[in-house]
C-alpha positions in Angstrom: -40.8 29.0 -32.2 -41.4 29.2 -28.4 -44.0 26.5 -28.5 -41.7 24.2 -30.5 -38.9 24.2 -28.0 -40.9 24.5 -24.8 -41.4 20.7 -24.3 -37.6 20.2 -24.7 -36.9 22.9 -22.2 -39.2 21.2 -19.7 -37.6 17.9 -20.2 -34.1 19.4 -19.7 -35.3 21.2 -16.6 -36.8 18.0 -15.1 -33.5 16.2 -15.8 -31.4 18.9 -14.1 -33.6 19.0 -11.1 -33.4 15.2 -10.6 -29.7 14.5 -11.4 -27.8 13.4 -8.3 -25.6 16.0 -6.7 -21.8 15.6 -6.4 -21.0 13.3 -3.5 -18.9 14.1 -0.5 -15.2 13.8 -1.1 -14.8 11.6 2.0 -17.6 9.2 0.9 -16.9 5.6 0.1 -17.9 5.9 -3.6 -15.8 9.1 -4.1 -12.7 7.4 -2.7 -13.3 4.2 -4.6 -13.5 6.1 -7.9 -10.5 8.2 -7.0 -8.6 4.9 -6.6 -10.0 3.6 -9.9 -8.8 6.7 -11.7 -5.4 6.5 -10.1 -5.0 2.8 -11.0 -6.4 3.1 -14.5 -4.1 5.9 -15.6 -1.0 4.7 -13.7 -1.1 1.2 -15.1 -2.7 1.8 -18.4 -1.4 5.2 -19.5 1.8 5.8 -17.5 3.0 2.2 -17.4 1.5 1.0 -20.7 0.0 -2.1 -19.3 -2.0 -3.1 -22.4 -3.3 -6.3 -20.8 -4.8 -4.2 -17.9 -6.4 -1.8 -20.4 -7.9 -4.6 -22.4 -9.5 -6.0 -19.2 -10.8 -2.8 -17.6 -12.0 -0.8 -20.7 -15.6 -1.7 -21.6 -16.0 -3.6 -24.8 -18.5 -0.9 -25.9 -16.2 2.0 -25.0 -17.1 5.5 -26.4 -14.1 7.8 -26.3 -14.6 11.4 -27.5 -11.4 13.5 -27.9 -11.7 17.2 -29.0 -8.5 16.9 -31.0 -8.4 13.2 -32.0 -12.0 12.4 -32.8 -14.1 9.5 -31.8 -12.6 6.2 -30.7 -14.1 2.8 -30.0 -12.2 0.3 -27.8 -10.2 -1.2 -30.7 -9.0 2.2 -31.9 -8.4 3.5 -28.4 -6.1 0.6 -27.6 -4.4 0.9 -31.0 -3.7 4.6 -30.5 -2.6 4.2 -26.9 0.0 1.6 -28.1 1.1 3.6 -31.1 1.0 7.2 -29.8 1.5 6.8 -26.0 3.6 3.7 -25.6 5.7 3.6 -28.8 8.8 5.6 -27.5 9.9 4.6 -24.0 12.7 7.3 -24.2 10.1 10.1 -24.5 7.1 8.9 -22.5 4.1 11.1 -21.7 3.0 10.8 -18.1 -0.5 11.8 -16.8 -1.1 13.3 -13.4 -4.5 14.2 -12.1 -5.1 17.5 -10.2 -6.6 15.9 -7.1 -8.7 18.9 -6.0 -10.5 19.0 -9.3 -12.1 15.5 -9.0 -15.9 15.3 -8.7 -18.1 12.2 -8.7 -21.8 11.9 -9.4 -23.5 8.5 -8.8 -25.7 6.8 -11.3 -28.8 4.9 -10.2 -31.4 2.7 -11.8 -34.5 2.0 -9.7 -32.5 2.9 -6.6 -29.6 0.6 -7.5 -26.1 2.0 -8.1 -24.8 0.9 -11.4 -22.1 3.4 -12.2 -20.8 6.9 -11.7 -19.7 10.0 -13.6 -16.2 11.3 -12.7 -14.9 14.7 -13.9 -11.7 16.6 -13.3 -8.6 18.1 -14.8 -5.2 16.5 -15.5 -1.8 17.4 -16.7 0.6 15.6 -19.1 4.3 15.6 -18.7 7.1 14.4 -21.0 9.5 12.1 -19.2 13.0 11.6 -20.7 15.9 9.7 -19.2 18.2 11.8 -17.0 16.0 14.9 -17.4 13.4 16.6 -15.3 9.8 15.9 -16.4 8.3 18.9 -18.2 4.7 19.9 -18.4 3.4 19.5 -21.9 -0.3 20.0 -21.6 -3.5 20.2 -19.6 -7.0 19.1 -20.3 -10.4 18.4 -18.7 -12.0 14.9 -18.6 -15.4 13.4 -17.8 -15.5 9.6 -17.4 -18.4 7.2 -17.0 -17.6 4.2 -14.9 -19.9 1.2 -14.8 -19.7 -1.8 -12.5 -19.9 -5.2 -14.1 -19.2 -8.5 -12.4 -17.7 -6.7 -9.4 -15.2 -4.7 -11.6 -15.3 -1.0 -12.4 -15.0 -0.5 -16.2 -14.2 2.7 -18.1 -17.3 2.9 -20.4 -17.4 6.4 -21.8 -14.8 9.3 -21.8 -14.9 12.9 -22.8 -11.4 14.4 -23.2 -11.5 18.1 -24.0 -10.2 21.7 -23.5 -6.7 20.6 -24.3 -4.2 23.3 -23.9 -0.5 23.9 -24.5 0.9 25.8 -21.5 4.5 25.5 -22.6 7.3 23.6 -20.9 7.5 23.9 -17.2 9.4 21.8 -14.7 7.4 19.2 -12.9 5.8 20.5 -9.7 5.2 17.1 -8.0 6.7 17.7 -4.5 7.3 14.0 -4.0 9.5 13.7 -7.1 11.4 16.7 -5.9 11.8 15.1 -2.5 13.2 12.0 -4.0 15.7 13.9 -6.2 16.9 16.0 -3.3 17.5 12.9 -1.1 18.9 10.6 -3.9 16.1 8.0 -3.4 16.1 5.8 -6.5 12.6 4.2 -6.1 9.6 4.9 -3.9 6.4 3.0 -3.4 3.7 5.1 -1.8 0.2 4.2 -0.7 -2.3 6.7 0.6 -5.3 5.5 2.8 -8.2 7.8 3.2 -11.5 7.1 5.0 -10.6 3.5 5.4 -9.8 3.0 1.7 -6.6 2.7 -0.3 -7.1 5.6 -2.6 -3.7 6.3 -4.2 -0.9 3.9 -5.2 2.2 5.5 -6.6 5.5 4.0 -7.6 8.3 6.3 -8.6 11.7 5.5 -10.2 13.0 2.2 -11.6 13.3 -1.5 -10.9 17.1 -1.6 -11.6 18.2 1.8 -12.6 17.0 1.3 -16.2 13.5 -0.2 -16.3 10.7 2.0 -15.1 9.1 0.5 -12.0 5.6 -0.7 -12.7 2.5 -0.1 -10.6 2.8 -3.6 -9.2 6.5 -3.5 -8.4 7.6 -6.0 -5.7 9.5 -4.6 -2.7 11.3 -6.5 0.0 9.8 -4.8 3.0 12.2 -6.1 5.7 10.6 -6.0 9.2 7.2 -5.0 7.8 7.0 -8.7 7.6 6.4 -8.9 11.4 2.9 -7.3 11.4 1.7 -9.8 8.8 3.0 -12.7 10.9 1.3 -11.1 13.9 -2.1 -10.9 12.2 -1.7 -14.4 11.0 -1.3 -15.6 14.6 -4.0 -13.3 15.9 -6.5 -14.6 13.4 -5.8 -18.1 14.6 -6.5 -16.8 18.1 -9.7 -15.1 16.9 -10.8 -18.4 15.4 -10.0 -20.2 18.7 -7.3 -22.3 17.1 -4.6 -20.8 19.3 -4.5 -19.3 22.8 -2.6 -16.0 23.0 -1.3 -16.8 26.5 -0.7 -20.6 26.3 2.9 -21.7 26.8 4.5 -22.6 23.5 6.8 -25.3 24.8 4.2 -27.9 23.9 4.8 -27.1 20.3 8.5 -26.0 20.1 11.6 -25.7 22.3 14.7 -24.4 20.7 17.6 -26.7 21.5 19.8 -23.8 22.6 17.5 -23.0 25.5 16.1 -26.4 26.3 17.9 -26.5 29.6 16.8 -23.0 30.7 13.4 -23.3 32.4 12.4 -19.8 31.3 11.4 -21.2 27.9 8.2 -22.3 29.7 7.2 -18.7 30.0 7.2 -18.0 26.3 3.7 -17.2 24.8 2.4 -15.6 21.6 1.6 -12.4 23.5 5.2 -12.2 25.0 6.7 -12.8 21.5 4.5 -10.4 19.5 5.2 -7.6 22.0 9.0 -8.3 22.0 9.4 -9.3 25.6 11.1 -12.6 25.1 14.5 -11.7 26.4 16.1 -12.8 23.2 18.6 -10.8 21.2 17.5 -9.6 17.8 19.4 -12.4 16.0 21.6 -15.2 17.5 24.2 -14.8 14.7 25.0 -11.4 16.1 26.4 -13.0 19.3 29.9 -14.4 19.6 28.8 -18.0 20.1 25.8 -17.8 17.6 23.6 -19.4 20.1 20.1 -18.4 21.3 19.9 -17.4 25.0 17.8 -15.3 27.4 19.2 -11.9 28.2 16.5 -11.3 30.8 13.4 -13.0 32.1 10.5 -13.2 29.5 7.8 -10.6 30.1 9.9 -8.3 32.3 10.8 -5.7 29.7 11.0 -4.8 26.0 13.8 -5.8 23.6 13.2 -6.0 19.9 13.8 -9.5 18.6 13.5 -11.2 15.2 14.4 -14.4 16.9 11.2 -14.2 18.9 9.1 -14.2 15.7 11.1 -17.1 14.3 10.4 -19.0 17.5 6.7 -18.3 17.1 6.9 -19.5 13.4 8.3 -22.8 14.4 5.7 -23.3 17.2 2.9 -22.5 14.7 4.3 -24.8 12.0 4.6 -27.7 14.5 1.1 -27.1 15.9 -0.7 -26.9 12.6 1.6 -29.0 10.5 1.7 -26.3 7.9 4.4 -23.8 6.8 3.9 -20.1 7.8 3.5 -19.4 4.0 0.5 -21.7 3.9 -1.0 -20.4 7.2 -0.6 -16.8 6.0 -2.3 -17.6 2.7 -5.2 -19.1 4.5 -5.5 -16.5 7.2 -4.5 -13.3 5.4 -3.4 -13.4 1.8 -6.3 -15.2 0.2 -9.1 -13.4 2.2 -7.6 -10.1 1.1 -6.7 -11.0 -2.4 -3.0 -10.3 -1.7 -1.9 -12.2 -4.7 1.6 -10.6 -5.0 2.7 -11.2 -1.4 4.9 -14.1 -0.2 7.5 -15.1 2.4 9.2 -17.3 -0.3 11.0 -16.2 -3.4 9.5 -17.4 -6.7 12.0 -16.8 -9.5 9.5 -17.2 -12.4 6.9 -14.9 -10.8 9.1 -12.3 -9.0 12.3 -11.7 -10.9 10.7 -9.5 -13.5 9.3 -6.9 -11.1 11.5 -6.9 -8.0 13.0 -3.5 -7.0 16.7 -3.7 -6.5 18.2 -2.2 -3.3 21.2 0.1 -3.3 23.9 1.2 -0.8 24.7 5.0 -0.4 27.3 4.8 -3.2 24.8 3.4 -5.7 26.1 -0.1 -5.6 23.3 -2.7 -5.9 22.7 -5.4 -3.3 22.0 -9.0 -4.1 18.3 -9.9 -4.1 17.2 -12.0 -1.1 15.7 -15.2 -2.3 14.3 -17.2 0.7 13.3 -20.8 0.1 11.5 -21.0 3.5 9.5 -18.4 5.4 11.2 -16.0 7.8 8.5 -14.7 10.2 10.4 -11.5 10.9 12.0 -10.4 7.6 12.1 -10.4 3.8 8.4 -10.5 2.9 8.0 -9.5 -0.8 4.9 -7.5 -1.6 3.4 -4.6 -3.5 2.1 -1.2 -2.3 -1.4 -2.3 -3.2 -1.2 -5.6 -1.4 0.3 -4.1 1.8 -2.3 -1.3 1.6 -5.1 -3.9 1.5 -3.6 -5.5 4.5 -3.5 -2.3 6.5 -7.0 -1.3 5.5 -8.2 -4.7 6.8 -6.4 -4.1 10.1 -7.9 -0.6 10.3 -11.4 -1.8 9.6 -11.2 -4.9 11.8 -11.9 -7.2 8.8 -9.8 -10.2 10.0 -10.0 -10.3 13.7 -12.7 -10.8 16.3 -13.9 -7.6 18.1 -12.0 -8.6 21.3 -8.8 -9.3 19.4 -9.1 -6.0 17.5 -9.2 -4.2 20.8 -6.2 -6.2 22.1 -4.3 -5.2 19.0 -4.6 -1.5 19.9 -3.7 -2.0 23.6 -0.3 -1.2 24.9 1.7 -4.3 26.1 5.0 -2.7 27.0 6.5 0.9 27.1 9.3 1.6 24.7 9.8 5.3 25.2 7.7 8.4 26.2 4.3 8.2 24.4 5.3 5.1 22.5 4.5 1.5 23.2 4.6 -1.9 21.6 1.4 -3.9 21.2 0.7 -7.2 19.5 3.0 -6.9 16.4 2.5 -3.1 16.0 4.1 0.0 17.5 1.6 2.3 19.1 2.0 6.1 19.3 -0.1 8.0 21.9 -1.2 11.1 20.0 -3.2 12.6 22.8 -7.0 13.1 23.2 -7.5 9.3 23.1 -6.1 9.0 19.6 -3.3 6.6 18.6 -1.3 5.6 15.6 -0.3 2.0 14.7 3.0 1.7 13.0 6.0 -0.4 12.1 9.3 0.2 10.3 11.7 -2.0 8.4 15.4 -1.6 7.7 17.9 -3.8 5.9 20.5 -3.5 3.2 19.0 -1.4 0.5 15.6 -1.3 2.3 13.8 1.3 4.4 10.1 0.9 4.8 7.4 2.4 7.1 3.7 2.5 7.6 1.4 4.5 9.8 -2.4 4.0 10.2 -4.7 6.2 12.3 -7.7 4.1 13.5 -9.8 7.1 14.5 -9.6 9.1 11.3 -9.2 6.1 9.0 -6.1 7.5 7.4 -2.8 5.8 6.6 0.5 6.0 4.7 2.7 3.2 3.2 6.3 4.1 2.4 8.7 1.7 0.6 12.2 2.8 -0.4 15.2 0.9 -1.8 18.2 2.5 -0.3 20.0 2.4 3.0 19.1 5.9 4.0 15.5 6.0 2.6 14.4 7.0 6.1 15.5 10.6 5.3 12.2 11.3 3.5 9.9 9.9 6.3 9.5 13.2 8.1 8.5 15.1 5.0 6.0 12.5 3.9 4.4 12.0 7.3 3.8 15.7 7.7 2.6 16.2 4.1 0.1 13.3 4.1 -0.9 12.9 7.7 -0.7 16.6 8.9 -0.9 17.1 12.6 -0.8 13.4 13.4 2.3 13.1 11.3 4.0 16.0 13.1 3.2 14.4 16.5 4.7 11.1 15.4 7.9 12.9 14.3 8.0 14.8 17.6 7.7 11.6 19.6 10.5 10.0 17.6 12.9 12.9 17.9 12.3 13.9 21.5 
């Protein structure tokens, strides 16, 4: 008997000694697979996006379930549709236990072709106007393979299913939203220079569950996108950061004021134009200088609109086209636009609300506004911030300019070229920007040194109430320092 099994034991021992060890949880592959897991279950399981599942489940899927038996792709899709997605009024929701995740790379002749991912997840029952309750917990092991640039779910083991009884949901973010009456939240988490988590909580319109790719009007988070569009043109030597813009555009309201000759892209991007925020806020509704350009800071949407008109005249293209060429297309930001598209956008736009729960009308711009009303998704804007953090779009010189203070705004806080800059001490900074409008409060923070970041989109006038908690929860000490700078 011993001789019979000895060769098999040697083979197993050899296999165990040569299998790749679990990779570091800050490694690129681990974070990529963490994102893939998040996207797959959020879109496919939680949101029942059957078209997504069809595309990202391998045609030769092998799914082993300790209660439901073996399933190939056809049966897996059929059961997902019939058992998971059939009753929207009593929908199971899957949540991974983040600390349980492990990833083991798969190589063939030294080439990475896939990875094994294991962990534990919990399943909640979501019913309208009720708290989510915990209905079960299980372990999973997934095999991901990369084909034609896409990660596909190829094999799955789903086992050790338990029935822990009904408990109230423990997600601290959902509780935070409930406590602060935030209808909808878009949340993006950046770790180690990668967008690793994308979460959308709540509904589009008070009824329809907000999908993974929900569109948000992000208000003034438009400005950093405009800034990077301009700075990429500078990086490509198609625009000079410090050249006077009067050769391309002079607003008729200030044509007789010689100070218009001092306006440059640098002055505008750092909010030193001397313009008010918006001319319509003034009694005469006319644009004018309130101080000499370049002499101090004053936040101005008019400045960004001035830059838009100069760029459009210089390049004979709209800002929408320029942004597509410089930013959206290189980063595959396919759901981002300055201009409203009724056919494309109306089915997934998040409605904004006032404090009394009354919905605002959707802003539907027919031409770009360089300062306001960009529509985008958490994923698209996360891609944008990762590109900024990793210097993917700008020259090395311009990337350094981006992080340099141009003008003081308060103690330990400055404005740079389209981004607010927090001095966190010890040579560390945070790049940030906020947005606020009717039914909109948005914020992002990225940390260039630690490659971390946070995207927050809310759809209510006072959505800012949850900023402090989210910054501290996701960014730790850096988040606490930012809150301290803001509240001092």
